[in-house]
N, CA and C of each residue as an Amber inpcrd file, in Angstrom:
protein
   459
   0.7670000  -1.3720000  -0.0960000   0.0040000  -0.0220000   0.0810000
   1.0150000   1.1820000  -0.2170000   0.8490000   2.2070000  -0.9790000
   1.5260000   3.5340000  -0.8310000   0.6150000   4.5070000  -0.2410000
   1.1750000   4.9220000   0.8420000   0.7840000   5.9630000   1.7120000
   1.5240000   7.0280000   2.0740000   1.3100000   8.2460000   2.0840000
   1.9600000   9.5680000   2.9960000   1.6570000   9.2090000   4.0930000
   2.7190000   9.4380000   4.8350000   2.8340000   9.5310000   6.2670000
   3.2080000  10.7880000   6.6870000   2.4590000  11.7010000   7.3180000
   2.7860000  13.2870000   7.2610000   3.5880000  13.3470000   8.4700000
   3.2200000  12.4480000   9.6870000   4.0730000  12.5450000  10.7120000
   4.4890000  11.0340000  11.2480000   5.6810000  10.9760000  10.6150000
   6.3800000   9.4140000  10.6800000   6.6900000   9.1560000  12.3060000
   7.0120000  10.3800000  13.2900000   7.4630000   9.8100000  14.2780000
   6.1110000   9.4090000  15.0050000   5.1460000  10.3150000  15.1170000
   3.6100000   9.7090000  15.8540000   3.4120000   8.1800000  14.9230000
   3.7730000   8.1720000  13.7850000   2.9880000   6.7000000  13.3920000
   3.8480000   5.7670000  13.8180000   5.2720000   5.7330000  13.9670000
   6.1840000   4.8800000  14.1740000   6.0100000   4.4790000  16.1060000
   5.7090000   5.8920000  16.6580000   5.6150000   5.7450000  18.0350000
   4.0960000   4.6870000  18.4240000   2.9630000   5.0180000  17.6060000
   1.9840000   4.2130000  18.0360000   2.1350000   2.7810000  17.5450000
   3.0390000   2.3690000  16.3920000   3.3780000   0.9350000  15.9490000
   3.8550000   0.3100000  17.3810000   4.8860000   0.9760000  17.7890000
   5.8270000   0.6340000  18.7460000   4.7330000   0.2080000  19.8250000
   4.0030000   1.3060000  20.3780000   2.9710000   0.9210000  21.1930000
   2.2540000  -0.1700000  21.3040000   1.6090000  -0.2170000  19.7340000
   0.6680000  -1.1590000  19.6950000   0.9580000  -2.5960000  19.6640000
   2.4500000  -3.0370000  19.3910000   2.8640000  -4.1790000  19.2530000
   3.3290000  -4.7210000  20.6950000   3.2960000  -6.1150000  20.5880000
   3.4630000  -7.4260000  21.7580000   4.9970000  -7.4150000  21.3730000
   5.6000000  -7.3740000  22.5620000   6.9670000  -7.7230000  22.7800000
   7.1590000  -8.5840000  21.7360000   8.1930000  -8.4190000  21.0450000
   8.9740000  -9.2630000  19.7360000   8.1670000  -8.9810000  18.5040000
   7.2850000  -7.9840000  18.4450000   6.6800000  -7.4160000  17.3970000
   7.2470000  -6.6360000  16.2760000   7.1360000  -6.5950000  15.0470000
   7.7380000  -6.3360000  14.1710000   7.0160000  -5.0730000  13.4760000
   7.5320000  -3.8490000  13.2190000   7.1790000  -3.0400000  12.4810000
   8.1260000  -2.5080000  11.0810000   7.4670000  -2.7120000   9.8680000
   8.5540000  -2.4420000   8.7580000   8.0550000  -1.1190000   8.2200000
   8.7820000  -0.6200000   7.5060000   8.5570000   0.5720000   6.6650000
   9.4500000   0.8160000   5.4650000   8.8570000   0.7750000   4.1310000
   9.1410000   1.0520000   3.1390000   9.3880000   2.3030000   2.4770000
  10.1950000   3.1310000   2.3500000  10.0370000   4.7620000   1.9130000
  11.0520000   4.9080000   0.9680000  10.7120000   5.9990000   0.3040000
  11.3950000   6.7700000  -0.6370000  12.3280000   7.4200000   0.3280000
  13.4240000   7.1860000  -0.2050000  14.5390000   8.0930000   0.8930000
  15.2270000   9.2880000  -0.4000000  16.0050000  10.2720000   0.7210000
  16.5610000  10.9990000  -0.5180000  18.0290000  10.4280000  -1.0090000
  18.4340000  10.4660000  -2.3150000  17.9400000  11.1680000  -3.1460000
  17.2480000  11.0140000  -4.3480000  16.1830000  10.1900000  -3.9850000
  15.1300000   9.3900000  -4.8370000  14.9700000  10.1640000  -5.9940000
  14.9360000   9.8170000  -7.1930000  14.0180000  10.8940000  -8.0980000
  14.7560000  12.3620000  -7.8520000  15.9610000  12.4740000  -7.8330000
  16.4060000  13.9860000  -7.7690000  16.3460000  14.6210000  -9.0110000
  16.5610000  13.6770000 -10.2730000  16.4780000  14.7690000 -11.5670000
  15.1140000  14.8860000 -11.7560000  14.1100000  14.0530000 -11.4220000
  12.8410000  13.8660000 -11.5600000  12.2940000  15.1770000 -11.2930000
  12.5340000  15.3140000 -10.0490000  11.9760000  16.5070000  -8.9820000
  12.5010000  17.8410000  -9.4390000  13.8510000  17.7840000  -9.8360000
  14.4140000  19.0010000 -10.3680000  13.4320000  19.5170000 -11.5710000
  13.4230000  18.7930000 -12.6020000  12.4990000  18.9800000 -13.5380000
  11.2020000  19.2550000 -13.6260000  10.6450000  18.7860000 -12.6410000
   8.8680000  18.9440000 -12.4960000   8.8640000  20.4870000 -11.2860000
  10.1570000  20.8930000 -10.7880000  10.0930000  22.0480000  -9.8410000
  10.1450000  23.1240000 -11.1030000  11.2500000  22.7280000 -12.2590000
  11.3310000  23.4680000 -13.4950000  10.0950000  23.8810000 -14.0830000
   9.1790000  22.8560000 -14.5760000   8.1380000  22.9790000 -15.1830000
   6.9320000  23.4990000 -14.6510000   7.0270000  23.3960000 -12.7400000
   5.8950000  23.9190000 -12.2790000   6.1680000  25.3690000 -12.0190000
   7.2300000  25.8670000 -12.4830000   7.6630000  27.1330000 -12.5960000
   7.1920000  27.9070000 -13.6240000   7.0360000  27.4210000 -14.6380000
   6.3640000  27.9360000 -15.6650000   5.0210000  27.9820000 -15.4970000
   4.5010000  27.5690000 -14.9570000   2.7430000  27.2880000 -14.9150000
   2.5630000  27.8320000 -13.3920000   2.7180000  29.1320000 -13.0770000
   2.4400000  29.7160000 -11.8830000   0.4740000  29.5880000 -11.7830000
  -0.2070000  29.4600000 -12.9040000  -1.8270000  29.2550000 -12.5650000
  -1.9720000  28.0730000 -12.0720000  -1.2860000  27.1710000 -11.9040000
  -1.0940000  25.6300000 -11.2700000  -0.5080000  25.9280000 -10.1110000
  -0.8850000  26.7320000  -8.8270000   0.1200000  26.5510000  -7.7710000
  -0.1580000  25.4650000  -7.1750000  -1.1740000  24.4410000  -6.7030000
  -1.2090000  23.5380000  -6.4210000  -0.4030000  22.5910000  -6.7900000
  -0.1040000  22.4380000  -8.1110000   1.2550000  21.4540000  -8.8120000
   2.1770000  21.7520000  -8.0410000   2.9300000  22.8970000  -8.1720000
   4.1610000  23.3590000  -7.4150000   3.9130000  22.7630000  -6.2740000
   3.0240000  22.9720000  -5.3100000   3.0240000  22.4580000  -3.7610000
   3.0340000  20.9670000  -3.7580000   2.4130000  20.1570000  -4.6350000
   2.5050000  18.8450000  -4.4580000   3.6940000  18.3630000  -4.8560000
   4.9400000  18.9270000  -6.0800000   5.8860000  18.6390000  -6.0650000
   6.9790000  19.0160000  -4.8950000   6.7580000  20.2960000  -4.4190000
   7.5970000  20.6660000  -3.2350000   7.0840000  19.7530000  -1.8610000
   6.1220000  19.5770000  -1.9650000   5.6520000  18.3730000  -0.6380000
   6.0820000  17.0850000  -0.8350000   6.3340000  16.5420000  -1.9730000
   7.0100000  15.3230000  -2.2100000   8.6250000  15.5120000  -1.8880000
   8.9280000  16.5700000  -2.3410000  10.8350000  16.3500000  -2.1460000
  10.9340000  16.8520000  -0.6840000   9.9990000  17.3190000   0.0480000
  10.2910000  18.0060000   1.3760000  10.1270000  16.8900000   2.1980000
   9.0830000  15.7390000   2.1490000   8.9550000  14.6360000   2.4950000
   9.7530000  13.4390000   2.6870000  10.6190000  13.7360000   1.4640000
  12.1010000  12.4630000   1.6270000  12.7040000  12.6260000   3.1190000
  13.2620000  11.7850000   3.2880000  14.0640000  11.9250000   4.3280000
  15.4320000  10.7130000   4.1780000  16.6050000  11.3170000   4.8040000
  17.5820000  10.1660000   4.8410000  17.9160000   8.8020000   5.4860000
  18.8870000   8.0200000   5.1440000  18.7200000   7.3560000   5.9570000
  18.9410000   7.0700000   7.5350000  19.9570000   8.0260000   7.9320000
  20.2980000   8.3060000   9.2650000  19.0370000   8.7260000  10.2780000
  18.1660000   9.4280000   9.5320000  16.9140000  10.0410000  10.0230000
  16.2470000   9.2840000  10.0750000  16.0140000   8.0140000   9.4410000
  14.9120000   6.8760000   9.9710000  15.6610000   5.9770000  10.9210000
  16.6930000   5.8490000  11.0130000  17.1760000   5.2880000  12.0040000
  17.1830000   6.0790000  13.5460000  17.1680000   7.1740000  13.5190000
  16.7650000   8.1310000  14.5990000  15.5150000   8.0940000  14.7560000
  14.4390000   8.1980000  13.8590000  13.2440000   7.7400000  14.0180000
  12.6440000   6.5980000  14.7290000  13.0390000   5.5190000  14.1430000
  13.0040000   3.9100000  14.7870000  13.2160000   3.9540000  16.3520000
  14.6910000   4.6950000  16.3910000  15.2360000   4.7060000  18.0400000
  14.4850000   5.4060000  18.9180000  14.0920000   6.6120000  18.3780000
  13.0530000   7.4790000  19.2160000  11.7840000   7.0280000  19.5600000
  11.2120000   6.0560000  18.7870000   9.8240000   5.4640000  19.0780000
  10.1350000   4.3310000  19.8930000  11.0870000   3.7790000  20.2290000
  11.6680000   2.8110000  20.9540000  11.9430000   1.7030000  20.3870000
  12.1580000   1.3510000  19.2800000  12.7230000   0.3660000  18.3790000
  13.9050000   0.3750000  18.5790000  14.9020000  -0.2510000  19.5490000
  16.2690000  -0.2760000  19.7860000  16.7510000  -1.4540000  18.8040000
  16.1630000  -2.4900000  18.9850000  16.8500000  -3.6630000  18.0940000
  15.7380000  -3.2370000  16.2740000  16.6360000  -2.8980000  15.4600000
  16.2160000  -2.5890000  14.3490000  17.4550000  -2.7450000  13.1600000
  16.7120000  -3.2800000  11.7100000  17.5830000  -3.4060000  10.7350000
  17.0360000  -2.1670000   9.8680000  18.2420000  -0.9410000   9.5010000
  17.7650000  -0.1960000   8.2850000  18.5520000  -0.0650000   7.1870000
  18.2580000  -0.1190000   6.0500000  19.3190000   0.1970000   4.9690000
  18.9500000   0.7620000   4.0050000  19.4440000   1.2150000   3.2160000
  19.0600000   1.6590000   1.8260000  19.6590000   0.9720000   0.2850000
  18.8290000   1.1310000  -0.2410000  19.1430000   0.5780000  -1.7290000
  18.8840000   1.5660000  -2.6950000  20.1910000   1.7300000  -3.2930000
  20.3790000   2.9070000  -4.2160000  20.5800000   2.4290000  -5.6230000
  19.8910000   3.0100000  -6.5710000  20.1340000   2.5550000  -8.0790000
  20.2400000   3.8820000  -8.7170000  21.1180000   3.6960000  -9.7610000
  20.7910000   4.5690000 -10.8720000  20.9720000   3.9730000 -12.3840000
  19.6320000   4.4820000 -12.7930000  19.1960000   3.7360000 -14.1180000
  19.0410000   4.9550000 -15.2420000  19.0250000   4.2230000 -16.3590000
  18.8160000   5.2290000 -17.5440000  17.6700000   4.9580000 -18.0680000
  17.0930000   5.7320000 -18.4620000  15.6370000   5.2070000 -19.1950000
  14.9670000   6.3500000 -19.9270000  13.7580000   5.6480000 -20.7010000
  13.1330000   6.8120000 -21.2170000  12.4450000   7.6800000 -20.2380000
  12.3980000   9.1840000 -20.3930000  11.4920000   9.9850000 -19.2210000
  10.0450000   9.7060000 -19.1000000   9.6760000   9.0760000 -19.9010000
   7.9770000   8.8120000 -19.7340000   7.8810000   7.5430000 -18.8850000
   8.8710000   6.7610000 -18.5600000   8.8940000   5.8520000 -17.5990000
   8.3320000   6.3420000 -16.0620000   8.7210000   7.2690000 -15.4450000
   8.5900000   7.7080000 -14.3940000   7.3680000   8.4840000 -14.2270000
   6.8310000   8.8820000 -15.3200000   5.3520000   9.4570000 -15.5740000
   4.4170000   8.3230000 -15.6290000   4.8480000   7.0540000 -15.8540000
   4.0620000   5.6300000 -16.3170000   3.9820000   5.1990000 -14.8070000
   4.9440000   5.0460000 -14.2730000   4.7530000   3.8480000 -13.3220000
   5.3220000   4.6190000 -11.8910000   5.4150000   5.8170000 -11.5310000
   5.9800000   6.7730000 -10.4910000   4.6510000   7.1310000  -9.7190000
   4.4550000   6.4430000  -8.4030000   3.3350000   7.1190000  -7.5230000
   3.4990000   8.6760000  -7.3380000   4.6230000   9.0780000  -7.4740000
   4.8500000  10.9880000  -7.3200000   4.1700000  11.1910000  -8.2060000
   3.8050000  11.0770000  -9.6360000   3.1130000  11.5220000 -10.7610000
   1.7510000  11.3760000 -10.2820000   1.2540000  10.4110000  -9.7380000
  -0.1700000  10.0090000  -9.5570000  -0.8340000  11.3380000  -8.4110000
   0.2860000  11.5240000  -7.3410000  -0.1960000  12.6220000  -6.6160000
   0.0720000  14.0360000  -7.2750000   1.1400000  13.9750000  -8.1160000
   1.2550000  15.6520000  -8.8160000   0.1190000  15.9330000  -9.9630000
  -0.4240000  14.8040000 -10.5630000  -1.3230000  14.6430000 -11.7010000
  -2.6840000  15.0430000 -10.8370000  -2.9590000  14.7360000  -9.6960000
  -4.1620000  14.9460000  -9.1130000  -4.2390000  16.1300000  -8.8990000
  -3.0230000  16.8680000  -8.6620000  -3.3320000  18.6200000  -8.1680000
  -3.5230000  19.3410000  -9.4780000  -3.5570000  18.6940000 -10.7710000
  -3.7990000  19.6760000 -11.9210000  -5.0630000  19.4690000 -12.3860000
  -5.7240000  20.7420000 -12.8070000  -7.0850000  20.5520000 -13.4950000
  -6.7150000  19.3230000 -14.4160000  -7.6910000  18.8970000 -15.1450000
  -8.2120000  17.6520000 -15.9090000  -7.7020000  18.4960000 -17.2820000
  -7.7860000  19.2570000 -17.5470000  -7.6440000  20.0190000 -19.1220000
  -6.1230000  20.2830000 -19.0200000  -5.1890000  20.0370000 -17.7630000
  -3.8530000  20.6190000 -18.0830000  -2.9870000  19.6150000 -17.7720000
  -3.5180000  18.3200000 -17.3550000  -2.5540000  17.0700000 -17.4480000
  -1.9980000  16.8260000 -18.6090000  -2.5880000  16.4770000 -19.4730000
  -1.5920000  16.1660000 -20.6460000  -0.7200000  16.9660000 -21.2580000
  -0.7250000  18.0580000 -20.9980000   0.4340000  19.0480000 -21.4050000
   1.4560000  19.3670000 -20.5370000   1.0690000  19.1500000 -19.2530000
   2.0800000  19.2820000 -18.1310000   3.1340000  17.9070000 -18.1640000
   2.2930000  16.9890000 -18.5640000   2.9990000  15.5520000 -19.0980000
   3.6980000  15.6510000 -20.2210000   3.0410000  16.2910000 -21.0610000
   4.3070000  16.3250000 -22.2480000   5.2380000  16.8480000 -22.3560000
   5.3090000  18.2310000 -21.2040000   6.3080000  18.7670000 -20.8480000
   7.2640000  18.3740000 -20.3600000   7.1520000  17.6240000 -18.7700000
   7.9930000  17.1300000 -18.1430000   8.7030000  16.0660000 -19.4320000
   8.0550000  15.3380000 -20.2160000   8.7520000  14.2240000 -20.7210000
   9.9070000  14.8970000 -21.5860000   9.4200000  15.9280000 -22.4630000
   9.7220000  16.6830000 -23.4510000  11.4090000  17.3030000 -22.5010000
  11.0470000  17.6940000 -21.5630000  12.3010000  18.3520000 -20.7320000
  13.2700000  17.0060000 -20.2560000  12.7370000  15.9650000 -19.8890000
  13.4740000  14.8040000 -19.6170000  14.2440000  14.3370000 -20.4140000
  13.7450000  14.2310000 -21.9700000  14.2390000  13.9440000 -22.9770000
  15.3680000  14.9740000 -23.3230000  15.3470000  16.4120000 -23.3320000
  16.2390000  17.2040000 -23.4290000  17.5420000  16.9100000 -22.7340000
  17.3850000  16.5780000 -21.5520000  18.4690000  16.1470000 -20.5770000
  18.9990000  14.8880000 -20.7000000  18.4030000  13.9670000 -21.5180000
  19.1580000  12.4140000 -21.5340000  20.5270000  12.6060000 -22.1420000
  21.1920000  11.5800000 -21.7360000  22.2770000  11.1390000 -22.3980000
  22.0140000  10.0810000 -23.5640000  22.9670000   9.6870000 -24.0120000
  22.6380000   8.7110000 -24.7920000  22.5250000   7.4270000 -24.3380000
  22.6610000   7.2870000 -23.0360000  22.1610000   5.8420000 -22.2390000
  20.4070000   5.9720000 -21.9190000  20.1160000   7.2160000 -22.2790000
  18.6850000   7.8040000 -21.5010000  18.6730000   8.9420000 -20.5500000
  17.6400000   8.9380000 -19.9460000  17.2390000  10.0560000 -18.8450000
  17.8710000   9.2240000 -17.5090000  18.6680000   9.8410000 -16.7460000
  19.3900000   9.3050000 -15.4280000  18.3890000   9.6330000 -14.3650000
  17.9330000   8.5230000 -13.8480000  17.1090000   8.5190000 -12.8970000
  17.3430000   7.3570000 -11.5270000  17.2760000   8.5430000 -10.7760000
  17.9730000   8.0700000  -9.3840000  16.8510000   7.5360000  -8.5310000
  17.2090000   5.8360000  -8.1520000  16.3520000   5.6630000  -7.1470000
  16.8760000   5.2960000  -6.0530000  16.5160000   5.4210000  -4.6520000
  16.5580000   5.2270000  -3.3520000  15.4540000   4.7960000  -2.5480000
  15.6030000   3.5420000  -2.0940000  14.7400000   3.0930000  -1.2290000
  15.1350000   2.8640000  -0.0950000  14.3830000   3.2370000   1.2570000
  14.4470000   2.5700000   2.4940000  14.0520000   1.8450000   3.0280000
  14.4300000   0.8350000   3.7830000  13.6630000  -0.5890000   4.0070000
  14.3530000  -0.7770000   5.6750000  12.7920000  -0.7530000   6.2890000
  13.1530000  -0.5990000   7.9180000  12.4870000  -1.4700000   8.7670000
  13.0040000  -2.3610000   9.5090000  12.4950000  -3.0460000  10.2650000
  12.8570000  -3.1740000  11.9240000  11.8160000  -2.7940000  12.6260000
  12.3700000  -2.6960000  13.9570000  11.3450000  -3.6440000  14.6960000
  11.9630000  -4.0780000  15.9520000  11.3780000  -5.3240000  16.7790000
  11.0890000  -4.5130000  18.2010000  10.1580000  -4.6020000  18.7160000
  10.0170000  -3.8950000  20.2670000  10.4340000  -5.1030000  21.0150000
  11.3320000  -4.6660000  21.8220000  11.8320000  -5.5930000  22.9030000
  10.6700000  -5.7470000  24.0370000
């Protein structure tokens, strides 16, 4: 299930509280620097469309919601999970820029912030900008996921 958790600290504390001793809580999250190239393009395209302020807000919200690996360790420990396994998986892919618009959860969030009559135009602009910045191997796409499992003592 893909869901935005605005207060990760509160959510982890509640998970810890609700678990029996030995119970586990797991978190899979995008982490910094995920999609840094995509976010950069989205911010550029959004700045060209001040009439769609909610689009810019959605891009900024996604960017600002990303946290680093050490921050996740701190979150788990401050919630009471002293026994934990937390690691990041970092990949760099070279793809056609339409890939992250067809399969990325963030595009679903960003698209929903736009009026229906603007979606196709913004999508086309994002793809065109990605293709303009592509190398011979394709558009550089940074993927970074944080996988965390905490065990309640």
